C-alpha positions in Angstrom: -32.3 13.3 2.4 -32.0 12.4 6.1 -32.0 8.7 5.5 -29.4 8.8 2.7 -27.1 10.9 4.7 -27.1 8.6 7.6 -26.6 5.6 5.4 -23.6 7.4 3.8 -22.0 8.2 7.3 -22.3 4.4 8.1 -20.9 3.3 4.7 -18.1 5.8 5.1 -17.0 4.6 8.5 -17.9 0.9 8.7 -15.9 -1.8 7.0 -17.7 -4.7 5.5 -18.5 -7.6 7.6 -16.0 -9.6 5.5 -13.1 -7.4 6.1 -13.7 -6.1 9.6 -16.4 -7.4 11.9 -19.1 -4.9 13.1 -19.0 -4.5 16.9 -22.4 -4.9 18.6 -23.7 -1.4 19.3 -23.2 0.2 22.6 -26.5 1.0 24.5 -28.0 4.0 22.9 -27.4 7.2 24.8 -30.7 9.0 24.9 -31.4 12.4 26.5 -34.0 12.4 29.3 -37.0 13.8 27.4 -36.9 11.8 24.0 -38.1 8.7 22.5 -37.3 5.1 23.7 -34.2 3.1 22.7 -36.3 0.8 20.5 -37.6 3.6 18.4 -34.0 4.8 18.0 -32.9 1.5 16.7 -35.8 1.1 14.4 -35.2 4.6 12.8 -31.5 3.8 12.5 -32.2 0.6 10.7 -34.4 2.2 8.3 -31.8 4.8 7.5 -29.2 2.0 6.7 -31.4 0.8 3.8 -31.0 4.1 1.9 -28.4 4.6 -0.8 -26.1 7.5 -1.3 -25.9 10.0 -4.1 -22.5 10.8 -5.6 -22.8 14.4 -4.3 -23.5 13.0 -0.7 -20.8 10.5 -1.0 -18.3 13.1 -1.8 -19.3 15.1 1.3 -18.7 12.2 3.5 -15.5 11.1 1.9 -14.1 14.5 2.8 -14.9 14.2 6.6 -12.2 13.4 9.0 -12.4 12.3 12.6 -13.5 15.2 14.8 -15.4 17.0 11.9 -19.3 17.3 11.8 -21.9 18.1 9.2 -25.4 19.6 9.6 -28.4 18.8 7.2 -31.9 20.3 7.5 -34.4 17.9 5.8 -37.3 20.4 5.8 -38.4 19.3 9.3 -35.5 18.6 11.4 -31.7 19.6 11.6 -29.6 16.6 11.9 -26.0 16.7 12.9 -23.5 14.0 11.9 -20.0 13.8 13.4 -17.2 11.3 13.5 -15.2 11.1 16.6 -11.5 10.4 16.6 -10.5 6.8 16.5 -9.6 5.3 19.8 -6.3 3.6 19.1 -6.1 0.3 20.9 -2.5 -1.1 21.4 -3.1 -4.8 20.7 -1.7 -7.7 22.8 0.0 -10.6 21.2 -2.3 -13.6 21.8 -2.3 -17.2 21.3 -1.9 -18.5 17.8 -2.3 -21.8 15.8 -1.2 -22.7 12.4 -4.1 -23.3 10.1 -4.4 -25.8 7.3 -3.3 -24.1 4.2 -3.1 -27.0 1.6 -1.0 -26.5 -1.3 0.2 -23.2 0.0 2.3 -25.0 2.6 4.7 -25.8 -0.1 5.6 -22.1 -0.5 8.5 -21.1 1.4 8.8 -17.4 2.6 11.4 -15.6 4.4 10.6 -15.0 8.1 13.2 -12.3 8.9 12.7 -9.8 11.6 10.3 -7.1 10.4 10.5 -8.4 6.9 7.3 -6.5 6.1 9.4 -3.2 5.6 12.6 -4.6 4.2 14.3 -4.3 0.9 17.3 -6.6 0.7 19.7 -8.6 -1.4 21.3 -6.0 -3.7 22.2 -7.4 -7.0 23.8 -6.1 -10.2 22.6 -6.9 -13.8 24.6 -6.0 -16.7 22.9 -5.3 -20.0 25.2 -5.7 -23.2 24.5 -4.3 -26.5 27.6 -4.9 -28.4 30.4 -2.5 -29.2 30.5 1.0 -30.8 33.4 2.7 -32.4 34.2 6.4 -31.9 37.4 8.0 -33.4 39.1 4.8 -33.9 38.4 3.5 -30.4 36.0 0.6 -29.6 33.6 0.9 -26.6 31.2 -1.5 -25.0 27.6 -0.4 -25.2 26.4 -1.7 -21.8 25.0 -0.6 -18.5 25.5 -2.2 -15.0 22.4 -1.8 -13.0 22.3 -2.3 -9.1 18.9 -2.9 -7.4 17.3 -4.9 -4.6 16.1 -8.1 -5.7 13.6 -8.7 -2.9 11.0 -6.3 -1.3 7.8 -7.0 0.8 4.3 -6.6 -0.4 3.1 -3.0 0.2 -0.6 -3.1 -1.0 0.4 -0.6 -3.5 2.7 -0.5 -6.7 6.3 -0.7 -6.0 8.3 2.3 -7.4 12.0 2.2 -8.8 13.2 4.2 -5.7 12.0 1.3 -3.4 14.3 -1.1 -5.2 17.1 1.5 -5.1 17.6 1.0 -8.9 20.6 2.8 -10.3 23.3 2.6 -12.9 26.7 2.1 -11.4 28.7 2.2 -14.7 28.0 2.1 -18.4 29.9 2.3 -21.7 27.7 5.2 -22.7 29.4 7.3 -20.1 32.7 6.3 -21.8 31.5 7.3 -25.2 30.2 10.6 -24.0 33.4 11.3 -22.2 35.4 10.6 -25.5 33.2 12.9 -27.3 33.2 15.8 -24.8 35.7 18.8 -24.5 38.3 17.6 -22.0 37.5 18.6 -18.5 33.7 19.2 -19.2 32.4 15.6 -18.8 29.4 14.9 -16.4 27.6 11.6 -15.9 24.3 13.6 -16.0 24.6 13.7 -19.8 23.0 10.2 -19.8 19.5 9.9 -18.3 18.0 6.6 -17.3 14.3 5.6 -17.0 13.3 2.4 -15.2 9.8 1.2 -15.9 8.3 -1.3 -13.4 5.9 -4.2 -14.5 3.9 -6.5 -12.3 4.9 -4.3 -9.5 2.3 -4.8 -6.9 1.0 -8.3 -6.1 2.9 -11.3 -4.7 3.1 -14.3 -6.9 4.1 -17.8 -5.7 5.2 -19.7 -8.7 7.6 -18.8 -11.5 5.5 -17.3 -14.3 7.0 -14.8 -16.8 3.7 -13.0 -17.4 3.2 -12.4 -13.6 6.7 -12.1 -12.1 7.8 -8.6 -11.2 10.4 -7.0 -13.5 11.7 -3.8 -14.7 13.2 -2.5 -17.9 15.8 0.2 -18.6 16.0 2.9 -21.1 18.7 5.6 -21.8 18.5 9.0 -23.3 20.8 11.9 -23.8 20.4 15.1 -21.8 20.9 17.4 -24.8 21.3 20.5 -22.7 24.1 19.0 -20.7 25.6 17.4 -23.9 26.0 20.8 -25.4 27.6 22.3 -22.4 30.1 19.5 -22.8 30.7 20.5 -26.5 28.7 17.6 -27.7 26.7 18.9 -30.7 26.2 18.5 -34.3 27.7 15.3 -35.6 29.1 14.3 -32.2 25.7 14.7 -30.6 24.3 12.3 -33.3 27.0 9.8 -32.7 26.2 9.7 -29.1 22.5 9.4 -29.7 23.2 6.5 -32.1 25.1 4.6 -29.4 22.2 5.3 -26.9 19.7 3.9 -29.5 21.8 0.8 -30.0 21.5 0.3 -26.3 17.9 0.8 -26.0 17.1 -1.6 -28.9 18.6 -4.5 -26.8 17.5 -3.3 -23.4 13.8 -3.4 -24.4 14.0 -7.1 -25.4 12.4 -9.8 -23.2 15.9 -11.2 -22.4 16.9 -7.9 -20.8 14.0 -7.7 -18.4 15.4 -7.6 -14.9 13.4 -9.6 -12.3 12.7 -9.0 -8.7 10.5 -10.5 -6.1 7.7 -9.1 -4.0 7.6 -11.2 -0.9 4.3 -11.8 1.1 3.9 -10.0 4.6 4.5 -12.5 7.3 1.8 -11.7 10.0 3.5 -13.6 12.6 6.3 -11.0 12.4 4.0 -8.0 12.2 1.9 -9.3 15.1 4.9 -9.9 17.3 5.3 -6.2 17.6 2.0 -4.4 18.9 3.3 -1.1 17.7 3.2 -2.0 14.1 -0.6 -2.7 14.0 -3.7 -1.5 15.6 -7.3 -2.5 16.3 -9.2 0.7 16.9 -13.0 1.5 17.4 -14.5 4.0 15.2 -16.9 6.0 17.1 -20.0 7.7 15.6 -22.3 10.2 17.2 -25.5 11.6 15.6 -28.5 13.4 16.9 -31.7 15.3 15.5 -33.5 18.3 16.7 -35.8 16.1 18.9 -32.7 15.7 21.2 -32.3 12.0 20.3 -28.6 11.1 20.4 -26.8 7.6 19.4 -23.3 7.0 20.3 -22.1 3.8 18.9 -19.0 1.8 17.9 -19.4 1.1 14.3 -16.6 -1.2 13.7 -12.9 -2.1 14.0 -10.3 -0.2 12.1 -7.5 -2.6 11.3 -4.2 -1.1 10.1 -0.6 -2.2 9.5 2.6 -0.3 9.1 3.9 -1.9 5.9 6.4 0.7 4.5 9.3 2.5 6.1 7.9 5.9 4.8 4.8 5.4 6.9 5.0 7.0 10.4 6.2 4.9 13.3 3.1 5.9 15.3 -0.2 7.4 14.7 -3.2 9.2 16.2 -6.9 9.4 15.6 -6.3 11.8 12.8 -3.2 10.1 11.1 -4.2 6.5 11.3 -5.1 6.4 7.6 -1.5 6.8 6.8 -1.1 3.0 7.8 -2.3 0.4 5.4 -5.7 -1.3 5.6 -5.3 -4.9 4.4 -7.9 -6.0 1.8 -10.5 -8.7 2.7 -8.7 -11.0 0.1 -5.6 -10.8 2.2 -6.8 -11.1 5.7 -10.1 -12.4 7.0 -11.3 -11.0 10.3 -14.2 -12.9 11.9 -16.0 -11.8 15.1 -17.2 -14.7 17.5 -16.2 -16.1 20.8 -13.5 -18.7 20.1 -11.8 -20.8 22.6 -8.0 -21.1 21.8 -5.6 -23.9 22.5 -4.4 -22.0 25.6 -7.9 -22.2 27.0 -8.6 -18.5 26.7 -11.7 -17.1 25.0 -11.2 -14.5 22.2 -13.5 -12.3 20.4 -11.7 -11.9 17.0 -10.1 -14.5 14.5 -7.6 -13.1 12.2 -6.7 -15.4 9.2 -4.1 -14.7 6.5 -5.3 -15.8 3.1 -1.9 -16.9 1.8 -2.0 -14.5 -1.1 -0.2 -11.4 -0.1 -0.2 -12.2 3.6 1.0 -15.5 5.1 1.4 -16.9 8.6 -0.6 -18.3 11.4 -4.1 -18.0 12.7 -4.3 -15.3 15.3 -6.8 -14.4 18.1 -7.7 -11.0 19.6 -9.9 -9.5 22.0 
């Protein structure tokens, strides 16, 4: 039990070497009357080999920095705790452009703070023919305004992020014509926007992978009846809506948008928008043996305007942790072109993140 729990603590707090490099452990802090440092390191290494049960994993998944957990293994009581993250405000360091091969052909926007932008509002108009009501002919259409570009967020893009909304529609005109004068409300028509391929950046035009959304209309029956639209007139309105939806769901009526990659050169130009932080682990047993070590670097980026402008040791998880497939972080002293030596090399993988090679201490 003791071995598995310690392994669980380490797996909860450490990032893999591929994502974030493990920092060399600090000297073990040992009380005066306990075993030597070498025994502590040997025991710790043994614990790391154990696996975690689902129940134990759930316990550690629920721990937050500053919380602790005690376990009695039949012989000893072991206390595990995670101290708050020490946030490090990173300095902008020397950078060089890596060789990226074919990806160099991809052109991305390098606008200031483009990693939290949504821009280029466009309007798409969907036409589904005409519909006659009481001798008058109306266009069955809808004009949909939206942002055509948005930056990668490491999560699915929702309709509100693109500010998708209908600015005008012939369905509104039909509903108004069927309603009792003076009772019309645009809320009588409801709109649903369904996002597709709405997470990952893609670099080449491909209808199967490009981001797009579809539009579907429906009648708010409760409001329609308040407007006097019921019985035959309600059926008339629903037929017009159905005519629109048959066309709107076709491939030709898919509305495309672009998820742009994050430019790390822009992100790293502002140290307040990302962090390198040491995660500190403290654990001890009833013998008095205590370890206090840095178990890895947390790397987080503010990638969404909904994320807080600043974070603490308890709120750092509200910023995004890039995947190893997006950003590679390698530990090892490297001499940069400016002659300085740095401990970490950060390389965007030109998938969802693009930009230069960066060095940090």
